[in-house]
N, C-alpha and C positions, 0 to 999 in steps of 0.2 A: 314476600312477593316473588323472590328469586326462585324458590323452590316451586312455588305455584306455576310461574311462567315455564319453568323447565319441564315440569309434569305435564302441564297442558299442552306444550308443544308436541308431545308425542302423539296425542289423539288429534289435535287440531291440524297437525301436518297432513293427515289424510284428506280432509276437503281441500285444503290448499293445493295439495299436489293433484288432486282430482281436477280442480279448475284449470291448473296449468296443463294436464294432459288433455282435456276438452279443447282448450284454446289452440294447443299445438296441432289438432286436427283441423283447425280452421285456417291457420297460417300456412300458406304454401311451402313445401320443402324446398323450393328454389330460392326462398328468402331466408337464408340461414342467418343473417345479420338480425332479422326481427326475431327469429326463433331463439337466438342466443339471448337477445335482450329479455324476451319472455321468461326464459329460464333463470337468468340471472335475477330477474325481479321476483321470481318464485322463491329463489334462495334468500333474497333480502326479506320477503314475506314471512318466510319460516322462522325468521329471526325476530321480526318486529311484531308480527300479529300476536303471538302469545304473550309478549311483554304488554302490548296494548289492551289486550282483552283482560289481563290480569289487574291492570291499573284501575283503580276505582274512578268512575266517571270519564274514562278516556273516550267512549263512544259518545257520551254527551256533549263532550268538547267538539268532538268532529262534527257533529250535527247542529252545534249552536247557530251557525250561519244560515241554517236551512228551515228556520221556523216559519210555519204556515200561517195563514191569515188569522185575524182574531176570531175567537169563538167562545161562547160561555161554556163552562165546564161544571160537572157535577163530580163528586168523588166521595169515596168512602175510605175509612181508615181501619186497619187492624193491626194488632200488636202480636206477634208470634214469638212465644218463648223458644230459644234455640238451644236450651240446656242439653237435650239428648245428642243433637248434632254436634254441639261443641265438646261434649265429653268424648265422643268417639274420635273427633278430629284431633284433640289433644292427646289422647292415647296413642294415636297413629303417628303424629308429628313429633311428640316427644320421644318416641322410640326410634324413629328412623331418620329424622331431618339431619341430626348431626353427622350420620354416617352418609346419607345422600351427598351433603354439601362436601364432605371430606373426599368422597369418591370423585365427585364431579371436578374439585379443585385439583386433585392429584392427575386426573385425565388432561386438564387444561394445561397444568404445568409440564406434563410430558409432551404434549402437542407443541407448545410453545419452544420447548427445548429441541424438538425436531425442527421447527421452523428456523430457529437460530442457528443450529447447525448446518441447515441447507444454505443460509444467508452466508454464513462464513466460508462454506465451500465454493459457492458462487464467486465470491469476491477473490479467493485465492485463484479460481480458474482464470478469471479476468485479469488479474495481475500477471500471470505467467503466460497468457496467450500473446500471439503475435499477429500483426496486421496480414491479411491475406494478399499477396502480391497482386497488382492489377484490379483489385476490388475497390469498391466504394469506401469512404470513411466509415468507421463503426463495424466493419465486418472482420473478424479476427479468426485464427485457427488455433486449436489446441489439441494436444496428445491426451488431455485429461477427461475428454467426453467422446462418446462413440455416436452421438445423436446430436443433431443441430438444437441450439437453444437460444432464447434471448435472455441474457444475463443482465440483472441489474433493475433497479426501480426508478430512480431519479434519472440516471443517464445510461439507459440500456444499450447493450451491444449485441450483435449478432455473432455467436460463437460457433464455428463449424469444426467437426472432427478433421484432423490433418489428414487422415487416410482418405476420407470421404472427398475432401476437396482437391486431392491429387488423382483421384480415379474417376470422377464425374465428368461427363462431357460438359463443354461450356454451357450449352443450352439447359441442360439438366442442372447445373450448378446455379445458373441464373433464376431458374424456377424455385429452386429450394431457398434461395436468398430472398427472393420475392415474397415467398410464404412467410418467412421470418420478419420481413419488413412490414408485412400486412399487420403482424402482431404488435409492431411498434406504433403504427399508425392508429391502430384501434386502442391503444393504451392498455393492452392486454396484461402486460407485467404488473400494473398497479391494480388492475381489476382481479388479477389471479391472486395477489396478495390478500385483498379483501375476501375472496372466496376461500382461501385456506384458513384465514383467522376465523371465518364462520364455521368451518369444518371443526376447528379445534374447539371453540367455545360450545359448539353443539355435537360433539363427536358421538354421542350416545343415541342421536336421533336418526333413525334409518331414512325418513323422508329427505333430510338434508343431503345423505349420501346419494340418494336417487337423483335428486335434482342437480347435484354437482356433477353426475355423471353426464347428464344431459348438457350442462354448461360446457363441459370439456369437449364433447362430441360437436355441438353446434359451432363452438369457437373455431376448432380446426376447419370444419367445412366452410365457415364464412372466409377464412384465410385463403383456402382452395379456390373459392369463388373469385377472390380478389386476384389471384395469380392467372386464372384463365381469362377473366374479362380485361386483364391488362395486356393480353396479347399472346400469351403461352397457348400451345396446342394442348386440348384437354386430353387427347389420345396419348401424346408424348409424356405429358405430365403424370398420367396414370401408369405408364410404363415404367417412369422413374420410381414412382412409389412402390410399385410392385417389386422392382429390383431391391429397393432399400428395405422392404418388408422382410427379406430373407435374413437380414443381419442387424434387426432391431434388439437392442438391449434396453428393455424398459427401466431397469434399475438406475441407469445412468441419467435419466431425466430428473432433476431435483425438484423438490416441492415447489419452490419459488420461481421455477421457470416454465413459461408456456412453450411447450415443445410440440412440433409436428408428429412426433413418433412415440406416442404413449404406449401403444400396444399394436401387436399384429392384427388383432380383430378390428380394431378402429380403423387401421390402414386399409384393410380389405373392404370395409363398408365405404370409406371415402373413395376408393378406386371404383367400385360398383356405381357410385353416384357420379363420378366424372364421366361414365360412359353415356350418361343421358344428354341429349341435345337440348333440353329446355333452356330458356334464357335465365340467367341469374341476376338476382337483384342484390346490389351491394349496400344500399341504403336502408335505414330502419323505418318501417311503417310506424309513425308515431301515433296513429289513430289506433292501431291494434295495441301498441304499448300503453296508451292511455287507458283504453278499455280494460286491459288487464289489471292496471292499477286500481281503476274504479271498483272492479270486482273484488280485489283484495280489501279495499276499504269497506265495501258491504259486508264482506266475510268477517272483518274485525268487528263491525257493529252486531252482527249476528252472534258470532261466538261469545261476545261479552254478555249476552243475555243468557247463555246456557252454560257458561263456565263457572264452576264452583269457586267460591271464595271462603276461606276459613277464618272464623273469628275465634281466636283462642282466649280462654278466660285464665286468669292468674292461678297459680297453684294454691291450694288451701293450706293454710298455716297450721302451726302446732295446736292451735286451739280447736281445730276441726278434727282432731284425732281422739276425740272422746270415745268411750265404749258404748255400746247400745243400752247397756243398763243405766249408766250416768246420764245419758241422753233422755231417757224415759223419765227419769226423776227431776230433770231440770227444767223441762218445758213440755207443753201439750203438743205443740207441732214443731218437731225437731228439724224437719226437712221441708222446704217449699221453694217453688220458683218465685221469682220476683213478680209482684203485682203493680199494674199500672194504677196510680192513684188519680192522675189527670192527664189525659192524652191530648196534647195541643193539635189544633186543626192546622194543616199546612194552607198557607195562602198561595195558592197555585196562581201562576200568571195567566193573564189573558194573551191570546195570540197563538194557541195551539189547537189544532183541529184533529185529535188523534185520541185513541184509547191506549192504555197501557197501565203499568205499575212501577214502583220504585221500591227497592228494599234497602234499608239501612241498618247495618249493624251497629248497635248501642251497647257500649261497655258501661255497667253500673258498678259504682263503688259499694263497699261494704255500709257506706253511710246512706246509700240510696241516690247519690248525685251522680249525673252523667259525667263520665271522664273522657270519652272520645266516641265520635261517630265516624262511619266510614260506609261509603256507598257500595253495597254488596252486588246490586243489580241495578243497571241503569235503565232509565225510560228512553234514552236517546235524545234527551233536552236537558241541557245543563240548568236552566232556571227551574225546571221541575224538580230536578234531583236536588238543588240547592234548598228549595222550599220545604221539600220532605225533611231533608237533613237538619233543618233549622227547627221544624216542628218537632222532631226526635229529640233534639237536644233541650228544647223548652219544656217538654213533658216531664212529669215527676213520677218516681217509681219507689217501690219498697224494695230494699235488697234482697238477693238471694239468700236463704238460710240453709246452712249444712250443719247438722249436729248442733242446733241451737245457736250457731255462731254466724253472724252475717259475713258473707264472703263476696268477692267480686264475680260478676256473672256477665253474659253476653246475651243479647236478644236482637230479633229482627223486627224493625219497625217498618210496616209495609202500607203503602198508600196505593189504591186501585182508583183509577180516573177514568172517565169517559165523557164525551160531549153530550150535552142535553139533547134529548130527541126532538 
């Protein structure tokens, strides 16, 4: 399931990111707090949706509480041999899965090492920093940074470059401190850690990178809005940022620190926005955020119905390695797919007024018994999925034959259903 979720995330990220882009066109640019929440929810969706869509029956469990009114159903059952699909899936996964997992784990380890190094560096900066004379508690200065940062997760502090603190005017210094204090009020240090962990785990996913850039941009803009709405002059604050843009060093902004100065390009974009006289909203529009989450839930349900799930058969043992001439002498039908001897009819529940289908992967042992079942494609209703899985388990089969020897095989038990006309 891990490999399936990771691979699915590459193509499923496209519709998720598209939904976020469309929603961002609806949310006003003056409400950076809501836009930040939207993009952070997108980042979480890029992590959760591929896992949920790969988990068997996840969509059904999400909709279990939304059952419709009772209605009589008719249904038909078909059993689809999965041998060609399973064979090609086995060939691909057997060859590449170990390498994919190894490369992914290596990337995660490297990313975690970078985060750990950043954490140690920040802690060292905090220990060496000194309080800023005349400033509020929690504001310190350091010669080890060239840009203001919020350092720490549980007890974060505002760290200012010593040179910056000594050259800025009192008004500009208050604005910069207010921006960093906005990060503290919004718990951006903790949220930034979550963001970085997602980037580490899904380092190969371009959609995560794109969403993360939007998160960074909207987070800084939201903090700018906080500074202006709390009394600072937008013009004077923009002038301060323009002066600071001339000496930004992006490399000094460690990974675990929300910083106002990630790049000159981002600073110029923020300066341009500060020139607008539109009112700024500091609170999150929870209706918009709730609608975003609902859309991502529906995307999960939809993607589960179209996401491939691989059912892998066990490798053929030594007894299946006979030569063609030996096979011809030993039996009349050396190779055949499993046959259904008795397909049990699912006892579908009443109370569902919909049409659909369920596909259940059934693993058949060499003795013809069912060893496991797994929902391959959900109907969106947990009760229907369970009824079809139970019928698949109760059905009887003849095993798959390879070179006259029974071997383990996989099949797709499918139930189509529709309400009575």
